[in-house]
matplotlib code that plots the C-alpha trace (Angstrom):
import matplotlib.pyplot as plt

x = [4.4, 6.5, 10.3, 11.2, 9.2, 10.7, 14.3, 13.4, 11.9, 14.9, 17.2, 15.3, 15.6, 19.3, 20.2, 21.5, 23.6, 25.1, 26.0, 27.7, 29.6, 30.8, 32.0, 34.0, 35.5, 36.5, 38.0, 40.1, 41.3, 42.3, 46.0, 46.2, 49.1, 49.4, 50.9, 52.1, 51.3, 54.4, 55.5, 58.5, 61.5, 65.0, 66.5, 63.5, 60.3, 59.4, 57.0, 54.2, 52.7, 50.8, 48.5, 47.0, 44.8, 45.0, 48.2, 46.4, 44.1, 46.3, 47.6, 51.4, 52.0, 49.8, 47.3, 49.9, 50.7, 54.1, 55.2, 54.4, 56.4, 59.3, 59.3, 59.0, 62.0, 64.1, 63.2, 63.9, 67.4, 68.1, 66.9, 69.1, 72.1, 71.8, 71.0, 73.9, 76.5, 78.5, 80.9, 78.3, 76.0, 78.7, 79.4, 75.7, 75.6, 78.8, 78.3, 74.5, 74.5, 75.7, 77.1, 76.4, 78.2, 76.1, 76.9, 74.8, 75.3, 79.0, 79.9, 76.9, 76.8, 73.6, 73.7, 71.2, 70.1, 67.7, 64.2, 65.2, 65.1, 68.0, 70.6, 72.3, 76.0, 77.5, 81.3, 81.1, 78.3, 78.9, 78.1, 74.8, 73.8, 73.5, 70.5, 67.1, 67.7, 68.7, 72.3, 71.7, 68.8, 67.1, 65.1, 61.8, 61.1, 58.4, 57.7, 54.3, 53.4, 54.8, 58.3, 61.0, 63.2, 66.4, 65.0, 63.9, 67.5, 68.7, 66.2, 67.3, 70.9, 70.3, 68.2, 70.8, 73.6, 72.0, 69.0, 69.7, 67.7, 64.5, 65.2, 66.0, 62.6, 60.4, 62.2, 60.7, 63.4, 63.0, 64.7, 64.4, 65.0, 62.2, 61.2, 60.1, 56.5, 55.4, 58.5, 58.6]
y = [49.0, 51.2, 51.7, 49.8, 46.7, 46.8, 46.8, 44.0, 42.0, 42.5, 41.6, 38.4, 37.4, 38.2, 36.5, 33.3, 35.3, 37.5, 34.3, 32.8, 36.0, 36.3, 32.6, 33.4, 36.5, 34.6, 31.8, 34.3, 36.1, 33.1, 32.0, 28.5, 26.1, 25.0, 21.7, 21.7, 18.7, 17.0, 14.0, 11.8, 12.7, 11.4, 13.6, 13.6, 15.5, 18.0, 20.8, 21.7, 24.8, 25.7, 22.7, 24.5, 27.6, 29.4, 31.2, 33.2, 34.8, 35.0, 38.4, 39.1, 39.8, 37.6, 35.0, 32.2, 30.6, 31.6, 27.9, 27.7, 31.0, 29.6, 26.4, 28.3, 30.6, 27.5, 25.9, 29.2, 29.5, 25.9, 26.6, 29.8, 27.9, 25.2, 27.7, 30.0, 27.5, 27.4, 30.2, 32.7, 31.7, 32.4, 35.7, 36.7, 35.7, 37.5, 40.7, 40.9, 41.5, 40.1, 42.3, 41.2, 43.1, 43.9, 42.2, 44.7, 48.0, 49.1, 50.5, 49.1, 46.7, 45.4, 45.0, 42.4, 42.7, 40.4, 41.9, 45.2, 46.7, 46.1, 48.9, 50.3, 51.0, 53.0, 53.3, 56.9, 59.5, 59.3, 55.6, 56.4, 59.1, 56.5, 54.8, 56.0, 54.8, 57.3, 57.7, 56.8, 54.5, 51.3, 48.7, 47.5, 43.9, 42.0, 38.3, 37.1, 35.3, 35.4, 33.9, 33.9, 36.9, 35.0, 32.7, 35.7, 37.1, 33.7, 34.0, 37.6, 36.5, 33.9, 36.2, 39.0, 36.6, 34.6, 36.6, 40.2, 41.5, 40.2, 42.1, 45.2, 44.9, 44.4, 46.4, 49.7, 52.3, 53.9, 56.9, 55.6, 52.3, 50.3, 46.8, 44.3, 43.4, 39.7, 38.5, 37.4]
z = [22.9, 25.1, 24.5, 27.7, 26.7, 23.1, 24.4, 26.9, 24.0, 21.8, 24.6, 25.3, 21.6, 21.3, 24.6, 22.9, 20.4, 23.2, 25.2, 22.2, 21.5, 25.1, 24.9, 21.7, 23.2, 26.4, 24.3, 22.3, 25.5, 27.6, 27.1, 25.6, 25.8, 22.2, 21.3, 17.7, 15.6, 14.5, 12.5, 13.3, 11.2, 10.7, 13.6, 15.9, 15.3, 12.6, 13.6, 11.2, 12.8, 9.6, 10.4, 13.4, 13.2, 16.6, 15.7, 13.1, 15.6, 18.6, 19.5, 19.1, 22.8, 24.9, 24.0, 24.4, 27.7, 29.1, 29.0, 25.3, 24.7, 26.6, 24.6, 21.4, 22.3, 23.2, 19.8, 18.1, 19.7, 18.6, 15.0, 14.9, 16.2, 13.6, 10.9, 11.6, 12.6, 15.8, 14.9, 13.8, 16.6, 19.2, 17.5, 17.8, 21.4, 22.4, 20.4, 20.3, 16.5, 13.2, 10.4, 6.8, 3.9, 1.0, -2.3, -4.4, -2.7, -2.3, 1.1, 2.9, 5.9, 7.4, 11.2, 12.5, 16.1, 17.9, 18.1, 16.4, 12.9, 10.5, 11.0, 7.9, 8.3, 5.5, 5.0, 3.7, 3.2, -0.6, -0.6, 1.2, -1.3, -4.1, -2.4, -1.4, 2.1, 4.8, 5.8, 9.4, 8.9, 9.5, 7.4, 8.7, 7.9, 9.8, 9.7, 8.4, 11.6, 15.2, 15.5, 18.2, 17.6, 17.5, 14.8, 12.7, 12.9, 11.5, 8.7, 7.9, 7.9, 5.3, 3.2, 3.3, 2.6, -0.2, -1.5, -0.7, -3.7, -2.1, 1.1, -0.9, -2.7, 0.4, 3.1, 4.3, 5.0, 8.4, 10.1, 13.6, 15.4, 16.9, 17.9, 15.2, 15.3, 15.4, 17.3, 20.9]

ax = plt.figure().add_subplot(projection="3d")
ax.plot(x, y, z, "-o")
ax.set_aspect("equal")
plt.show()
């Protein structure tokens, strides 16, 4: 059997697999407008996004239809407003950041900015020398799954205010600022 015939024969046998693979790739690349399953609750509907699987395989940027992203951002802003309270929410909207004083590390203030790493603000260089974190540094903390950026800031605010030790344990010190992954 000549090489050309061998490749033609292999190609004919794999044709069904190639077609199935191309369908899967097209399905993964086409934006989908996801509707989250919800159950009626006391104040309306409660979302349960963990009951759907597509968010696990969807890329961070893209993969979702723009209308789904817009609805998710609106819900994220509402969650952040309700989580933070009106006064703190208005402060975030007007300043563009929230400052949270550390309870565990004297002289440290965390600055939370939407979509960016947590900025470390030290009162004095001496206070900064007591920690392994850089004097003019940032903490990199990424969510496990894609979230609206403003909702993630509300999560971080609560963690730094109430459970700072967990953030200290998992945060990765960084010398430069950058965008947070898995937020939109």
